C-alpha positions as CSV (number, residue, x, y, z in Angstrom):
1,M,92.4,183.3,220.3
2,S,89.7,183.8,222.9
3,V,89.6,182.5,226.4
4,D,86.3,181.7,228.0
5,T,86.5,182.8,231.8
6,D,82.8,182.8,232.7
7,S,83.0,179.2,234.1
8,V,86.3,179.5,235.9
9,E,86.3,180.1,239.6
10,L,89.8,180.5,240.9
11,V,88.9,181.2,244.4
12,G,85.5,180.6,246.1
13,D,83.2,183.2,247.6
14,E,83.7,181.9,251.1
15,T,87.4,182.2,250.7
16,V,87.3,185.6,249.3
17,G,85.0,186.7,252.3
18,N,87.2,185.1,254.9
19,A,90.4,186.8,253.4
20,A,88.5,190.1,253.3
21,R,87.6,189.8,257.0
22,A,91.2,188.8,257.8
23,V,92.4,192.0,256.2
24,L,89.7,193.9,257.9
25,F,90.8,192.7,261.3
26,A,94.5,193.4,260.5
27,A,93.6,197.0,259.3
28,I,91.3,197.6,262.5
29,T,94.2,196.5,264.7
30,A,96.5,198.6,263.0
31,A,94.3,201.6,263.1
32,T,93.7,201.3,266.8
33,A,97.3,200.3,267.9
34,P,98.6,203.9,268.1
35,I,96.0,204.4,270.8
36,S,97.8,203.3,274.0
37,V,97.9,203.9,277.6
38,T,101.2,203.8,279.5
39,H,101.1,201.5,282.4
40,P,102.2,203.4,285.6
41,L,104.5,200.8,286.8
42,F,105.8,199.4,283.5
43,P,106.1,202.2,280.9
44,N,108.0,200.0,278.4
45,V,104.9,197.8,277.6
46,P,101.8,199.9,276.7
47,I,98.1,198.9,277.2
48,T,96.4,198.9,273.8
49,L,93.4,197.4,272.2
50,Q,95.4,194.9,270.1
51,T,94.5,192.0,272.3
52,F,90.9,192.8,272.0
53,W,91.0,192.4,268.3
54,V,93.1,189.2,268.6
55,Y,90.4,187.6,270.8
56,L,87.5,188.9,268.6
57,S,89.3,187.7,265.4
58,G,89.5,184.2,266.9
59,V,85.8,184.3,267.8
60,V,84.6,185.6,264.4
61,L,87.2,184.2,261.9
62,G,88.1,180.9,263.5
63,P,91.6,179.6,263.9
64,V,92.9,179.6,260.3
65,W,91.8,183.1,259.2
66,A,92.4,184.7,262.6
67,G,96.0,183.5,262.2
68,V,96.2,184.9,258.8
69,A,94.9,188.4,260.0
70,F,97.7,188.5,262.5
71,V,100.3,187.3,260.2
72,L,99.3,190.2,257.9
73,Y,99.5,192.5,260.8
74,L,102.9,191.3,261.9
75,V,104.3,191.4,258.4
76,A,102.9,195.0,257.8
77,G,104.5,196.3,260.9
78,T,107.7,194.4,260.3
79,V,108.3,195.9,256.8
80,G,107.8,199.4,258.1
81,L,104.2,200.4,258.3
82,P,103.3,202.3,261.4
83,V,100.9,199.6,262.9
84,F,102.4,198.6,266.2
85,A,101.5,200.3,269.5
86,G,102.2,204.1,269.5
87,G,102.5,203.9,265.6
88,A,106.0,202.0,265.9
89,S,107.1,199.8,263.1
90,G,110.1,197.7,261.9
91,L,112.1,194.6,262.9
92,G,113.5,196.6,266.0
93,V,110.0,196.5,267.5
94,I,110.0,192.7,267.2
95,R,113.3,192.6,268.8
96,G,112.3,195.0,271.5
97,P,110.2,194.7,274.8
98,T,106.8,194.2,272.9
99,G,108.1,191.8,270.1
100,G,107.1,188.6,271.9
101,Y,103.6,189.9,272.4
102,I,103.2,190.9,268.8
103,I,104.3,187.4,267.6
104,G,102.1,185.8,270.3
105,F,99.1,187.5,268.7
106,V,99.2,185.2,265.8
107,F,99.1,182.0,268.0
108,A,96.7,183.5,270.4
109,A,94.2,184.4,267.6
110,M,94.5,180.8,266.5
111,A,94.1,179.4,269.9
112,V,91.0,181.4,270.6
113,G,89.4,180.3,267.3
114,L,90.4,176.7,267.9
115,V,88.7,176.8,271.5
116,V,85.6,178.6,270.1
117,H,85.1,176.7,266.8
118,G,87.0,173.4,267.0
119,L,88.4,171.9,263.8
120,R,85.1,171.3,261.9
121,G,84.2,174.7,260.7
122,L,82.9,178.0,262.0
123,R,80.0,178.3,264.5
124,N,77.8,181.3,264.8
125,P,79.6,183.2,267.7
126,G,76.2,184.1,269.0
127,S,75.6,180.5,269.8
128,V,78.8,179.8,271.6
129,S,78.3,179.6,275.5
130,V,79.7,182.4,277.6
131,V,81.9,179.8,279.5
132,R,83.4,178.5,276.2
133,L,84.1,182.2,275.1
134,A,85.7,182.9,278.5
135,A,87.8,179.8,278.3
136,A,88.9,180.8,274.8
137,I,89.9,184.2,275.9
138,V,91.8,182.8,278.9
139,V,93.7,180.5,276.6
140,G,94.4,183.4,274.3
141,T,95.7,185.5,277.1
142,V,97.9,182.7,278.4
143,V,99.4,182.4,274.8
144,V,100.0,186.1,274.4
145,Y,101.6,186.5,277.8
146,A,103.8,183.4,277.4
147,F,105.1,184.7,274.1
148,G,105.5,188.2,275.5
149,G,107.3,186.9,278.5
150,L,109.6,184.7,276.4
151,G,110.3,187.8,274.4
152,L,111.2,190.0,277.5
153,M,113.3,187.2,278.7
154,A,115.2,187.0,275.4
155,N,115.3,190.6,274.4
156,Q,115.5,192.4,277.7
157,G,117.2,189.9,279.8
158,L,114.3,189.7,282.4
159,G,114.0,186.5,284.6
160,V,110.9,184.5,285.0
161,W,109.9,186.2,288.3
162,D,110.3,189.6,286.7
163,V,107.9,188.6,283.8
164,V,105.3,187.1,286.3
165,V,105.3,190.4,288.1
166,L,105.1,192.4,285.0
167,S,102.3,190.4,283.5
168,A,100.3,190.6,286.8
169,G,100.2,194.3,286.4
170,F,98.3,194.0,283.1
171,L,95.8,191.5,284.2
172,P,93.2,194.1,285.1
173,A,93.3,195.5,281.6
174,A,93.2,192.0,280.2
175,V,90.0,191.1,282.1
176,V,88.3,194.4,280.8
177,K,89.3,193.5,277.2
178,A,88.1,189.8,277.8
179,A,84.8,191.1,279.0
180,A,84.4,193.4,276.1
181,T,85.0,190.6,273.6
182,V,82.5,188.3,275.3
183,A,80.0,191.1,275.3
184,V,80.5,191.9,271.6
185,A,80.6,188.1,270.6
């Protein structure tokens, strides 16, 4: 019995390309996550390039595939691959000081993609205005910090004011990463 597979297309080329780009963003994030700088005032939450990749994935991939990229990243780290900041991994990281931020990456990437591209398909990132890109990154930053803050409150027992003060300490690094994302886009 022979089967003719020449006319069968299980997945379209566009889907394959988007999936490959999502995997690439997850891999780049994983590769650069061990590179971190310890914040002098808040040593439990490192400064990394992860949010740069979150923002850029939303700009390049759009809301769906950027979300997929960071679900892959989250799953890879949760099952034990050393892809989180400092080469950490495991469910303990998700339950620790940075867990809320990592979960927030998924939703922030989707939010950035939604603001940049909307719901009708992907735009050329080069054709998106700087104002729209900046607004998308602000939204993404708010999402990351909101999830991170909720994680700190739930996992570390911090209060709202403590989270606000902690977050304020990371805003200068966030501004640098946001500007880099706009420049690359």
